[in-house]
N, C-alpha and C positions, 0 to 999 in steps of 0.2 A: 605280307608284301611291303616293300619300302616305297614311299611316296616321295617323289622330289617336286618341291613347290618352288617354282621360278617366279621370281618377282621383279618385273622390269620397273625401274624407278627414275623419275625425272622431276626435280624441284618438288619433292614431297616432304619438306621439312615438318610440316604440320601434322602429318598423319603417319609417318614412316614408324614412330615408336609404337602407336597404337595397333597398326596392321601387324607388326611382328608379334606382338603380345597376343593377339588374337590368333595367328597362324600357330604360334607355339602352344596355344591352348586348344587347338583343334583337335576333336576326338579321333585321332589316328595315331596307332601306336608308334609306328616307325616313320619318322619324317626326316628329310633332308631339305634344308631351307637354304635356297640360293637366291641373292640379291644381285641384280646387275644395275649399277648406277650408270646411267647415260650422260655423265658430265654435267650434273647437277650444278647450280650456280646460286643457290639459295641457302646454303647451310646444311644441306642434307648430307653431303660428304663427312662433314665434321661430326655430325650425329651417328653416322654408320660407323666411322672410325673409333669414337670415344665411347659410344653406347652400345651400339648393336653388334658390332664384330664378335663379342664373346658369346652372343645369344643365338648365332646361326651358323650354318656349316660353311658357307663361303659368301664373300662378298667380292664381285668382280667390277672393275672400274672401266668405263670407256673415257680415253682423253679427248675424244670429240664427240659432241652430240650427233647421234645418227638416227634414233627413233626407236619406237617399240619393237618392230620386227628385228631390227638389228641386236637390241638387247635380248630378246627370246633366243635368237640364234646363238648368241654367247652362251645364255643359260642352258639352253638344250644341250650343247656340247659338252658342258660340265655335269650334267645330271648323271647320276648313277643309279636312281632307283627303278624299280620295275614299272612303276607308273609315274607319269609326269603331269603336273596341272599348272595352268598359268594362273596367277593372282596378281591383280593390280595392286599398286602400293597406295592407292585411296581406301576409301572405306565404303565404296559402292557394293561390294559382294562379301558375302559372310562366309568365313572359313568353317564355321560350325556346319555348313552344308556339305562338307567334303564326304561324309559317308554317304549321303544320297547320291552324289556324282559317281563315287567309286563302285556302288552296289552292282550296276549291270556288268561291269568289268570282273569283279570279285565273283559274280555268280556264274562267270564263263559265258556270258551272253553277248558281250560288246568288246570291241577293240578300242573304241573312241566314244566319248560321252560328251556332248554339249549340254551346257546349263542354259535353259531357256527363260528369259524375263517375260516371255509372252505366253508361256504354257502354265497351266496350274494356277492355284488361288493364293499364293505366297503374298507377303507384303511387298508394295511397290510404292516408292515415293513418286508423287505426281510432279513432273517437271516439264519437259518440252514436247509439245505436239509434234512439230515438224521433224524434231530430231528422231522421234518414234516413227513417224512415217517414213523418213529416210532410211531407217534401219529395216523397216519392212520392205521398202521398194528394192533396196540392195539384196536382201534375202531372197525375194521373188526372183530377180534376174539370176541370181546365183543358182537357185533351184531349177530354173528352166534350162540351165547348162549342165549341171551336174546330175539332174533327174533325182534328186534328194527333195525329201519334204520337210526340211527344216523350218522351225518358226523364228529362229534367232540365230542366224549366221554370224552376226557381228559380236555376239557375247564374248566377254572375257574368259569365262569359265569352260575351258576345254580340257578334258583328261585323255591322256593317250598311253597306251602300252608303249614303253621306250622303243621296242623294236620298230614299232610304226614310224616313230620320228627319225630313227636311223636310216630309214629309206627315203628321206626327204631332205632336200636342201632348200633351206629358206632364202629367198632372193629378195624379198621387199624389205625395206628398211623401216618403213613407218606402219600406219594402220592399214596399208594394203596387205599386211600379214594375214588378216582374217579371211578375205575370199581366196587369197593364195593357198593357204593350208587346206581350206575346205576343198578346193578344187583338187588338190594334189591327194588328199586321203580318199576323195570319192574315185580317183582313178586306179587307187590300190585295192579298191572293192572291199574296203574294210566293213566290218560291221558296225554301224553307228547308231547310238540311242541318244534320246534327248530327254532330259529331266527338268521340271519345273523348278525354278529357284526365286528366291526373293531378290529385290533390287532397290538399293538405297542411293539413288542417283544424285549427283551433286551438279550445281549451277556453274557457270563459267566464272562467276565471281568468286566461287569457292574452289576453283582450281581445275575444272574440267578443260581438257586440251584439245579433243577431236573437234574439227571444224569442217567447213563446207568443201574446203580445198581436199581434205583427205576423202570426202564422198566421191569427188571426182576421180581421185587416184583408185578408189575402190571399184569403180566403173571400169576403169582401164585394166585392172588387175582381174576382174572377173572376166573379161573378154581374153585377155592375155593367156591366162593360166588354163582356161577351159578350151579355147579354140585353137591356140597356136603352140601348144606345148603337148 
């Protein structure tokens, strides 16, 4: 099976080379790597055009910054693989764990797999307490409305059979993507699995972008896509 790896990217000049190298080296036989640059302003675009373009399948460019959800919408539309995984352009998630994420689908047990930072005994960098509590609170609220028992709704690592994504229209432009996609796949009655993953979180000084405003948008998205759609 071919795996499409969609990498939304915004101002990641410090990490984009490294993450592309790691994705290319990931232990998956057939890969399609799609980068969506969301109008980076820090030199990322120059690196993509001069160094990264020959190493990946496609690079798509947004002329206006729109957000992670919009970048994923663009990337999903371009994906041709049997399976699709989201990969952030920073170094918080390890592409070497793709086989672990893919296994429930390849075994014929799952349609969608979430990689949980809060399940299992894998390495986790110790960073922000309130960020963790916020994630768990949003996951709890999402679970109450979807009737799923996820431990990490906000995780980057989500793998989908492509035919599942083809049934969904992504509306959220920013980090509201996570509760939106969770709500929509729950309504499709997909078989969802969760596997523990490692997590190498970075600080805001190191470039972390999600903030408290995104938390409020996530609350709105949980209500909107579970109760009013």
